[in-house]
C-alpha positions in Angstrom: 166.6 210.7 63.7 169.2 209.2 61.5 171.8 206.8 62.6 174.6 208.6 60.8 176.5 211.3 62.6 179.7 213.3 62.2 180.4 212.3 65.8 180.1 208.5 65.3 182.6 206.4 67.2 183.0 202.8 68.2 181.7 201.9 71.6 184.5 202.0 74.2 186.6 204.5 72.2 187.2 206.8 75.2 189.6 209.1 73.4 187.2 209.8 70.6 184.4 210.4 73.2 186.5 212.9 75.1 187.5 214.7 71.8 183.8 214.8 70.8 182.8 216.3 74.1 185.4 219.0 73.9 184.3 219.9 70.4 180.7 220.2 71.5 181.7 222.3 74.5 183.5 224.8 72.2 180.5 224.9 69.8 180.2 223.2 66.4 178.0 223.6 63.3 175.0 221.3 63.6 172.2 221.1 61.0 173.3 224.4 59.4 173.5 226.4 62.6 176.1 226.7 65.3 175.5 226.9 69.0 177.7 227.9 71.9 176.2 226.3 75.0 177.4 228.8 77.6 175.9 231.8 75.8 172.3 230.5 75.2 169.9 232.1 77.6 167.1 229.8 78.9 165.2 229.2 82.0 167.7 228.1 84.6 165.6 225.2 85.6 166.4 223.3 82.4 170.2 223.8 82.7 170.1 223.1 86.4 168.3 219.8 85.9 171.2 218.6 83.7 173.9 220.2 85.8 172.7 218.1 88.8 172.9 214.9 86.9 176.3 213.1 87.0 175.8 209.7 85.4 174.6 208.6 82.0 171.4 207.2 83.5 170.4 210.4 85.3 171.2 212.5 82.3 169.1 210.2 80.1 166.2 210.5 82.5 166.3 214.3 82.4 166.6 214.2 78.6 163.5 211.9 78.4 161.5 214.3 80.5 162.6 217.3 78.3 161.6 215.5 75.1 158.2 214.4 76.5 157.5 218.0 77.6 158.4 219.2 74.1 156.0 216.7 72.6 153.3 218.1 74.9 154.2 221.6 73.8 153.9 220.7 70.1 150.6 219.0 70.7 149.2 222.0 72.4 150.3 224.4 69.6 149.0 222.1 67.0 145.6 221.9 68.7 145.1 225.7 69.0 143.8 226.3 65.5 146.2 229.3 64.8 148.5 227.7 62.2 148.5 227.9 58.5 148.2 224.5 56.8 151.9 224.6 55.7 153.1 225.5 59.1 150.9 222.8 60.7 152.5 220.2 58.4 156.0 221.3 59.4 155.2 221.3 63.2 153.6 217.8 62.9 156.9 216.5 61.5 158.8 218.2 64.3 156.5 216.7 66.9 157.1 213.3 65.4 160.9 213.9 65.7 160.6 214.8 69.4 158.6 211.7 70.1 161.2 209.6 68.3 163.9 211.2 70.5 162.0 210.3 73.6 161.5 206.7 72.4 165.2 206.3 71.6 166.4 207.8 74.9 163.9 205.6 76.8 165.3 202.5 75.2 168.9 203.7 75.9 168.0 204.1 79.6 166.3 200.7 79.9 169.3 199.1 78.1 171.4 200.6 80.9 169.1 198.9 83.5 167.4 202.2 84.4 163.8 203.0 84.9 162.3 205.8 82.8 160.9 208.8 84.7 157.2 209.3 85.2 155.5 211.0 82.3 154.9 214.8 82.6 151.4 215.5 83.8 150.4 218.0 81.1 150.8 221.5 79.7 151.7 223.0 83.1 155.0 221.0 83.0 156.0 222.9 79.9 156.5 226.0 82.0 159.5 224.3 83.7 161.3 224.5 80.4 160.0 227.6 78.7 157.3 230.1 79.8 154.6 231.3 77.5 152.7 228.4 76.1 149.4 229.5 77.8 149.7 232.9 76.2 149.8 231.6 72.6 147.1 233.3 70.6 148.5 233.6 67.1 150.9 231.7 64.8 153.5 234.3 65.6 153.1 233.6 69.3 153.3 229.9 68.7 156.5 230.1 66.6 158.1 232.5 69.0 157.4 230.1 71.9 158.8 227.1 70.0 161.9 229.0 69.2 162.5 229.6 72.9 161.8 225.9 73.7 164.1 224.6 71.0 166.8 226.9 72.1 166.5 225.6 75.7 166.7 222.1 74.4 169.9 222.8 72.4 171.5 224.3 75.5 170.5 221.4 77.7 172.0 218.9 75.2 175.3 220.8 75.1 175.4 220.6 78.9 174.6 216.8 78.7 177.5 216.2 76.3 180.0 217.6 78.8 179.1 214.7 81.1 178.0 211.7 79.0 180.6 208.9 79.0 179.4 206.1 76.6 180.3 206.8 73.0 177.0 205.4 71.7 175.1 207.8 73.9 177.3 210.7 72.7 176.4 209.7 69.2 172.7 209.6 70.0 172.8 212.9 71.8 174.8 214.6 68.9 172.2 213.3 66.4 169.3 214.7 68.5 171.2 218.0 69.0 171.6 218.3 65.2 167.9 217.7 64.7 167.0 220.4 67.3 169.3 222.8 65.5 167.5 222.1 62.2 164.1 222.7 63.9 165.4 226.1 65.2 166.6 227.3 61.8 163.3 226.3 60.2 161.2 228.0 62.9 163.3 231.2 62.5 162.6 231.1 58.8 158.8 230.8 59.4 159.1 233.8 61.8 160.9 235.7 59.0 164.0 235.9 61.1 167.5 235.3 59.9 167.7 231.5 60.3 171.5 231.6 60.9 172.2 235.0 62.4 175.7 234.3 63.6 178.5 231.9 62.8 178.1 230.8 66.5 174.8 231.1 68.2 174.8 233.7 71.0 171.1 233.4 72.0 170.7 237.2 71.4 167.2 238.1 70.3 
């Protein structure tokens, strides 16, 4: 995850932070694809988890859990032996990105004086974010599942941006959100879908 971001602002710049949150709520182009948070369908448990959080610390804790669950999902898909070599290489890079997100968010939480949440217990926890991992039998199944998972993550980060206060956390979240958007466009391309089907993502299949 790069440090540069179109949403960069100096710490303590409250006006810039508010402007950035408003822009994200409306939907902005990130990594070549645009997403409107309110229109992305996902399992309500993901959005509910972020909706119940009301401080930077609790939002970070939920985001850490989401990223750790996503790492588990990528590990599971990579271990099933259903991917072509090229696709496996792409997903390994994506898995490394998700681990980096989790690490950065964990440091941010500890810097705030918070305690990171307990790690997810395994593949079963992935179902709290997106159903279907256990049904993966082919590369097509795997990519379809990961598209759903990345879409859920994007929607969750949009919701988080409506509540985050510190500018540095907004910058971090925006960078992660952009990266998840890049993942989604590549996954759609692998699935032979239009990688950018709309000017603003509606979540329609």
